[in-house]
N, C-alpha and C positions, 0 to 999 in steps of 0.2 A: 391588448394583451392576449398571450397565448392561452388556449383552453386546456383542460385537463386531459382531453383525448388526443392532443398533438404533441405532447411533451415527451422529450427523449429521456432515456435512462442514461445517467451521467454519474458513474462511479468515480469517488475522488481519486482512487488509485490510477485512473485512467486519464486525468487531466494532464495536460502537457505542461510547459513552462508558463508562468504567468505573463499576461500582456501588460500588466501594470502592478508595480510594487510601491504601495504607499506606507505611510507611517504607521498605519493601524490595520491595514487589510490588503489583500492581494485579489487581482481580477484575473480571471480565465476566460478564454473563448470556449464555446460550446461547438465541437466538432459538427459541421454541416448546418448549423444555425447562427447565421450572421445576426439574427435579431435577438439573441439571448447572450448572457454571460454568467458566470459563477463568481460570487463574491465570498472570499474566505476570511472570516474574522480571525485575528490573532490576538494573542495575550499582550501585545505591545500597546504602550500608551504614549500620547504626545501632549505636551503643553508648550505654550509660549512660542508657537510655531517653530519649535527647534527640531521636530521630528521625533522618531522612536527613541525614547531614552529610558523607558522602564517596562517592565512585564509584571502583570498581575495575573497569578496562577488561576486557571479556570475561567479567566473573563472572556475567553474566546468563544466558549459554549454559552455563556450567560448572555453576552452581547447579541450573538447570533439568534438565540431563542428569543430575546426581547424584541429585536427587530421583526423576526418572523411573526411573532405573536400581535404585535401592534399593527404592523401592515394589513395582517389578515383581519383585524378589527375594523381598520379604516375602510376596507371594501364593503363592509356591512352597513345597509341603511340604518339599523337600530343604533349604531354608534352615533350618527349625526342626528338622529331623532333626539337622543339624550343631550347632545350638545345644544340643539335648538331650544329644548325646554330649559337648560340651564341658563341660557342668554335671555329668554323670556322671564325667568325669575328674576335676573338682575334688573331688568328694565322695569318690573313691577315693584321693585323696593321703593318705598316712600322716600329714602334719603337719596335715591339717584337724581343726579341733576338732569337739567334739560339737555346739556351738551352730551352727557354720558348716555342718555336714552337715545338721542339721535344717532350716535355713533353705533350703538348696539343695534337699533332697529335696521341701519343700512347693512349690517352683517347678515341680517335674515334675507336679505334680497340677493339673487345671483347664484353663486356657486353652491350654498347650503340648500337651495330649493331643489337642485338636482341631486344632491348627495343624500337627502332623506328618502328619495326614491330608489336610486341606484348604487348608493355608495360612492366612495371616492376613487379617482384613478390614481393607481400607483404603479410604480415600475416592478413591483414585486410579484414574482410568479409562484414561489414556493421554496421550501427546504428541502435538501437532498437527504435521503436516508443514508447514513454512513456506510451501510452494508449493502443494500440492494441498489442504491443509485436512483431510486424512484424519486420523483419530484412530487410533493404533496402539499396542499393548501392547509391540511391539518398538521397536527404534531406528529412526525414520523416515529416509527417504533424504535429507531436508533437516531436519536438527534445528533446533528453534525455542526460543524462551523461554517457549512456552506449554505448560502442562499443563492437562489436563482432569480436573475431580474431581466427585465427587458433592456435592451442596449440602445442608447441614445447617443447621437453624435455629441462630442465634446469639442468645442472650439475654444481657442485662447486668443485673447487680443494681441496685437503685436505692438511692441514697444517702438516708439518713433523719436528721433532726437528732434529737439527744437531749441536753438539758439541757447545752448549750453545746459538745457534741461531736457525733459522728455514728457511725452504723453503717451496714452495707450489708444490704439485704433479699433473701434468695435464695429467698424462698417460692415464686416462680413455677416454679422447677425441680421442685418436687414435683407440679406440676399438668401437666407435659408428659412424653411418651413418646419424643419424638426431639428431640435437641438436642446441641450442643457442650457438653461438661463444662466448668464455668468454672474449671478448674485447670490449672496446668503441673505435670508430673511431672518431677523432676530426678533421674536415677540416677548414682550416684557409684561407680566402682571404686576410686577413691583419693582422696587428699587433696592439692589443688594449693595452691601458694602464694598467700595472699589469699583463700582460699576462705571462704564464710560459716561452713562447718563449723569451720574452723581458728579463726576469729575467736570463735566461741561458745566453743570449748574454752579459748582463751586468757584468756577473761573469767571462767571458773569457779574455784571455790576448790579446793584439792588434793583434798579429799574428793569433791567433785562431778566432778572431772576423772576419778578413779578409776571412779566410777559410769558416767560417759560412755564411757570406754574399755571397760568391760564390755559396755555396750550395743552397741557397735560390734564386739566380739570382738577387741579389740587386747590383745596381751600386753605391751606398752610404751608409753610415752607417745607421744601424737600428735605428728607432725611434718609439715611440708611435703613434697610429692612422695613420699608413702608410699602404697603400694598396701595395700588393705584385705584381710582374710581372705575376706570375702564383700561383695558390693555393698550399698550402703545407698540410701535415696531421701529425698528432700525434696519438699515440697508448697508451691506458692504460688498466691496468687490471680491471676486472668487478666484479669478486666475491671474492676479497679478503677483509679484514676488511676496508681497505681504498684504493681508487684508486691510482694506481702507474703507473708512466710513464714507458714504457718499449721501448727497442730498436726494430726496425723492425725485426732483427734476433730473438729476444726473442719472439715477438709476433707471428712470424710465427711457432715458436715451440709450443706455448701455444695453438694456434688456433686447432691443431690436423689435419691440412690439408697440402697436398703437396704444393709446392711454387707457382705453376701457379694459383692453386684455391684461394690461399691467395691473390695473386696480384689482382684477380678479385674483391675480396671484397673491396680492397683498391680503385679500380676503380669506383666501385658502391658508395662508400662514397663520393667521389668527384663529381660524376655525380648528385647524390641526392642533394648535397649542390648547385649545379647550378640550379636545378629546384626550390628549395626554394628562391634562390637569385632572380630569375626572377619574382616570385610571389610578393616579397617585394618590388622591384624596382618600381612596378607599383604605390605604395603609398609613394614614397619617402624615403624609408628605405634602409639603407645599411647593408647587410649581412657581418659581420666580420668572425664569426666562427659558427659551428653547430656540433652537435655529433650524431652519428648513432650507431645502433647495428643490427647485422644480424644472421640469422639462416641458416643452411645448411640441405638439405634433399637429400640424394643420389646425391650429386654433384650439386644441384640446390640451389641458394641463394635467401633469402628472406629479405627485409627490415622488421624489427620488432621493438617492444617496443613503448613507448609513443613518439609522436613528437608534440611539441607545442612551445609556446614562451619560456618555460623553456630550451628548447633543443637547442636554438641558441642566438646568440648576434646580435641584429639589432639596429641600432642608426640614429640619424640625428644630424645636427649641428645647433647650435644657437649663433648668434653674440649679445653679451649684455656686457655693462659696459666696452667697449674696450677688451673683451675677446671672444674667440671662444670656445664654450663649447660642450661637447658631450652630446646629449640626449639619454637615454636607454629606449629601448622598449621591455625589456626582463628581466630576472632574475637579471641582473646586478644591477638594481635599488634597489632591496631588499638587495643584498650584500653591496652596497654603504650605505644604511640607517644603516644597522648595524655597519659597519666600522666607520661612521661618527657621527651618533646620540647616538650609543651605543658602543664606542670605548673600554671601560673598559671590557665589556663583550666579545668582539671580541678578545681581548688579551688573556683572559682566554681560549677561544676555541683554539687559536694557541699553548698555552702551553700545554693542554692536548694532542694535536696532536704530539707534540715532545715527550712526554713521551710514548704515545702509540706506535710510530714508533720504539722506542728502546726496548719495552717490549713484542711486539706482542700482547698485550691486545687491545680488540676492543676499538676504540677511543671514542665512545658514553659512554661505561662503565667507562672509566677513567674520562671523563668530568662530568658524573652523580655523581660519588663519590666525586670528588673535590667539586662540587657545594654543595653537601649535608654537607661536612666538613667546608663549608664557605671559601674555598680556592679560589673559583671563583665566580662571580656573577651568579644568576639564570637568565634564558632566560628572556629578557625584552618583554613587550607587546608593538606591533607596533602601532603608532598613527593611529587613524581611518581615519583622512584625507589623510594620505599617502596611505593607503590600497585602499581608494576610487579612488585615482588616477591610481592605478595600475589596478583596475578593469574597469576603463574607457579605458585604452589602450587596454586591452584584447578584450573589446567588440567592439572597432572600427575596430580591425584587423578581428574579426570574422564576422563582417558585410560585410568586403571587400572580404573575401574568399568566402562568400555565394552570392556575386554579388548583394547585396542589396543597395550599395551605389557606386557612381561614384569615381574613383580613386582620382580625384582632391579633392573632398569633404572629402574623407577620409584622405589625405595627410594634409589638413588645420586642421582637427579635431585632428589629431595626434600632430601636431606642438603646437596647444593650449593647450593640456594636459602636454606636455613637458615642455612648459614654465612655467606652474602652479607648477610642480614639483621643478623647479629652485627656484620659489617663496617660496616654502614651507622651503627650506633651509635658503633663505635669511631672512625670517621673524623671523627665530630662531637664527640668528646670526652665522650661519653655512656656509654661502656662500663661504667664503675663503676655508673652508675645503673641500667644494664640488669642488671648482676649483682645488684644488691641485690634486684631483683624476681624473678631467675630463677636465679641461682646455687644449687647445693644444697652 
């Protein structure tokens, strides 16, 4: 990682055209510094792998600030000392099973032992001051939407035809020492409604369900909105046309690393999740799941990519009309909006995904062609009142990570905006549909 003494001044107005335009961010080269790049967070949002389809006002600064503040915390040993203490408390609980204790004790060995001394490696270097262009590890006098990060090579697997079907060739990763690992790591502290884990469980036979319960350390049948005795993790492909769940064995082969190194990245994902969980606990939010990406450089691992409220699922609960309802403070709110308020469009998206999975054609291409032909509805415009609620949530969380508000004040403000979101559905006659997705 670059030091504060050798960082250039990079004024946003001097940035050239982006080297990459994604659904929610743009990337820029730093003149004269091949080892750095600038990440610009936008107001754009993306769900269901469709790409940028809505804008949340003010979310660009809020998300950039959260990313900067969190990565700064992750570089500090005290963050990981608190994580170690939290895991030790879980191990000491009388109700903890032997399996859960063994799992958590293993987490204390390896990466955490280094991080409690020197902090975590991340690709984050700092945030640009929007006026001076100075890169700072602290919060700049003029916060911006621009974060500066170390640049790692990104390689993508090549699709190869095979007897009328196709596979992806990951062999190039075994020939490189520095690259972004082509996987997403999803850590789950609990089971949310509609999660892939719950869908998998529902499809199993009774005997297989028992086996799966034992694997997860459950003492009863799995149900929605249930916290687990210990966190679990899923792995998905990153650079294929659509994210695909993969087994631990397949993921290890895709990673390009030997087994012990691959296990270290899994531990890092679990430990990073715990750090975010503690941050959200302070304002009354429950962390259910979060996704991470990593880079490797000569055997050293780095947390990389965007990390903000789009990257995790945080909730609170609300008692209303005799129901216990889940309130979302993450991208799930937008997913619910499209599923409930724009159900016909959402059904078309799912149809396009089914076709893409069979043909190998990029999903977004299938969707756009179908929409142009009138087969499926075009992407709808989100109601501005709903977008305003999402902007308010992000700003409250941003103020918390900056230390500008007391935790109890943030907690109360988040509850108020959550209740307003439920009223949004109630006023439009969609309360029962909302409850189908979110009532416990």
